[in-house]
C-alpha positions in Angstrom: 53.8 9.8 3.3 50.8 10.4 0.9 47.1 10.6 1.5 44.3 9.8 -0.9 41.9 12.5 -1.9 38.3 11.3 -1.5 37.3 13.6 -4.3 39.6 11.9 -6.8 38.3 8.4 -6.2 37.7 6.5 -9.4 35.9 3.1 -9.7 37.9 0.1 -10.9 37.6 -1.2 -14.4 35.2 -3.9 -13.3 33.0 -1.4 -11.5 32.9 0.9 -14.5 31.9 -2.1 -16.8 29.2 -3.0 -14.4 27.9 0.4 -14.1 27.9 1.0 -17.9 26.1 -2.3 -18.3 23.3 -1.3 -16.0 23.1 2.1 -17.8 22.5 0.3 -21.1 19.8 -1.9 -19.4 18.2 1.4 -18.2 18.1 2.8 -21.7 16.7 -0.6 -23.1 14.0 -0.5 -20.3 12.9 3.0 -21.3 12.7 2.0 -25.0 10.7 -1.2 -24.1 8.4 0.8 -21.9 7.8 3.4 -24.7 7.1 0.6 -27.3 4.7 -1.2 -24.9 2.9 2.1 -24.1 2.5 2.9 -27.8 1.2 -0.6 -28.6 -1.3 -0.5 -25.8 -2.6 2.9 -26.8 -2.9 1.8 -30.4 -4.9 -1.4 -29.3 -7.1 0.8 -27.0 -7.9 3.2 -29.8 -8.6 0.6 -32.4 -10.5 -1.6 -29.9 -8.5 -4.8 -30.0 -8.9 -7.2 -27.0 -8.6 -4.6 -24.3 -8.1 -6.0 -20.8 -9.6 -4.2 -17.8 -9.0 -5.4 -14.2 -11.7 -5.1 -11.6 -11.8 -6.1 -8.0 -14.6 -8.0 -6.2 -15.8 -8.5 -2.6 -18.0 -11.4 -1.4 -18.2 -12.8 -4.9 -18.4 -16.5 -5.7 -18.5 -18.1 -9.1 -18.7 -21.7 -10.3 -15.6 -22.8 -12.2 -15.4 -26.1 -14.2 -12.5 -28.3 -12.8 -11.0 -31.5 -14.2 -11.9 -33.7 -17.2 -15.5 -34.1 -15.9 -15.8 -30.3 -15.8 -17.2 -30.5 -12.3 -18.5 -27.1 -11.2 -16.6 -25.9 -8.1 -17.6 -22.7 -6.3 -14.6 -20.3 -5.9 -14.3 -16.9 -4.3 -12.6 -14.3 -6.6 -10.9 -11.2 -5.6 -10.2 -9.7 -9.0 -10.7 -10.5 -12.7 -9.8 -9.2 -16.1 -12.6 -8.3 -18.5 -11.8 -8.5 -22.1 -13.7 -5.9 -24.2 -13.3 -4.5 -27.8 -14.5 -1.0 -27.0 -14.1 1.5 -24.2 -16.4 4.4 -23.2 -15.0 7.9 -23.7 -14.1 8.2 -20.1 -12.4 4.8 -19.9 -10.5 5.4 -23.2 -9.1 8.8 -22.0 -8.2 7.3 -18.6 -6.5 4.3 -20.2 -4.4 6.5 -22.5 -3.4 8.9 -19.6 -2.5 5.9 -17.5 -0.3 4.4 -20.2 1.5 7.6 -20.8 2.0 8.3 -17.2 3.5 4.8 -16.7 6.0 5.5 -19.4 6.8 8.9 -18.0 7.4 7.4 -14.5 9.7 4.7 -15.9 11.6 7.3 -17.9 12.0 9.7 -15.0 13.1 6.8 -12.7 15.6 5.5 -15.1 16.9 9.0 -15.7 17.5 9.5 -12.0 19.4 6.3 -11.7 21.4 6.9 -14.9 22.5 10.3 -13.6 23.5 8.6 -10.4 25.5 6.1 -12.3 27.3 8.9 -14.3 28.2 10.6 -11.1 29.6 7.3 -9.8 31.7 6.9 -12.9 33.1 10.3 -12.4 34.1 9.3 -8.8 31.3 11.3 -7.0 29.8 8.5 -5.0 28.4 10.3 -2.0 27.1 13.8 -2.4 24.0 15.9 -1.7 23.2 15.7 -5.4 23.3 11.9 -5.4 21.1 11.8 -2.3 18.6 14.0 -4.0 18.6 11.7 -7.0 17.9 8.7 -4.8 15.1 10.4 -3.0 13.7 11.8 -6.3 13.7 8.3 -7.8 11.9 6.8 -4.8 9.2 9.5 -4.7 8.7 9.2 -8.5 8.2 5.5 -8.2 5.8 5.6 -5.2 3.7 8.5 -6.5 3.7 7.6 -10.1 3.0 3.9 -9.9 0.4 4.7 -7.2 -1.5 7.1 -9.5 -1.3 4.6 -12.5 -2.8 1.9 -10.2 -5.7 4.2 -9.4 -6.2 5.0 -13.0 -6.2 1.4 -14.1 -8.8 0.6 -11.5 -10.9 3.5 -12.7 -10.8 2.0 -16.2 -11.9 -1.4 -14.9 -14.8 0.2 -13.0 -16.0 2.2 -16.0 -16.0 -0.9 -18.1 -18.0 -2.8 -15.5 -20.4 0.1 -15.2 -21.1 0.1 -18.9 -21.5 -3.7 -19.0 -23.8 -3.9 -15.9 -26.0 -0.9 -16.7 -24.6 1.3 -14.0 -24.4 -1.2 -11.1 -21.2 -1.8 -9.0 -22.7 -4.3 -6.6 -20.1 -6.6 -5.0 -17.3 -4.6 -6.7 -14.3 -3.3 -4.9 -14.2 0.2 -6.3 -10.6 0.9 -5.2 -8.2 -1.7 -3.8 -4.5 -2.1 -4.2 -1.9 -4.5 -2.8 0.2 -2.3 -0.5 3.2 -4.7 -0.3 4.9 -3.5 -3.5 4.7 0.1 -2.4 6.0 -0.7 1.1 8.9 -2.7 -0.4 9.7 0.3 -2.8 9.6 2.8 0.1 11.8 0.5 2.3 14.4 0.0 -0.4 14.7 3.6 -1.4 14.6 4.6 2.3 17.7 2.4 2.9 19.5 3.8 -0.1 18.6 7.4 0.8 19.8 6.8 4.4 23.1 5.3 3.1 23.8 8.1 0.7 22.9 10.7 3.4 25.3 9.1 5.9 28.0 8.7 3.2 27.8 12.2 2.1 28.1 13.5 5.7 31.1 11.2 6.4 32.7 12.4 3.2 32.4 16.0 4.2 33.8 15.3 7.6 36.7 13.4 5.9 37.4 16.3 3.6 37.6 18.7 6.6 40.3 16.5 8.1 42.4 16.2 4.9 
């Protein structure tokens, strides 16, 4: 009679191929994010069609609709302003936001790739993997939250420069909480699963 050692578990060939495929996708995502960040910073520095998103409250605009171009009043919550130049503060904030976004993506992918490497080695549930899952979740929540704030600061600064210092009917700081709630929920589920799995594995090892 033989017993299997949970420490010597190895994924199947299909599992290994799938894990390695997602690792390659992770590397590609980091490269794409880096290129996008570099292109955005270049466009911002050169002053080429820079888009800045701003939020509005109690704002109605007339929009032409149909072939007759009938003016229809519409309420807007946000809009993207296209400018060619940013103020010094907006320029610095935009660059920091872009660099931070790339850093968050790189850190998040790094955590997940390390998790994938541990899985390839047969270490599925462990305290280290649990820390990686929690670290990835916290990085995503905090990092993307800060970049959202920075991007809104850029939009507000652009609007200030265009309006002569007035922010009337402007939502200075708003954000859709749903994506952050979904991220927190998803990583909370993963963290709980890995925590329970690691505890069960330790208990199993004590019985072998």
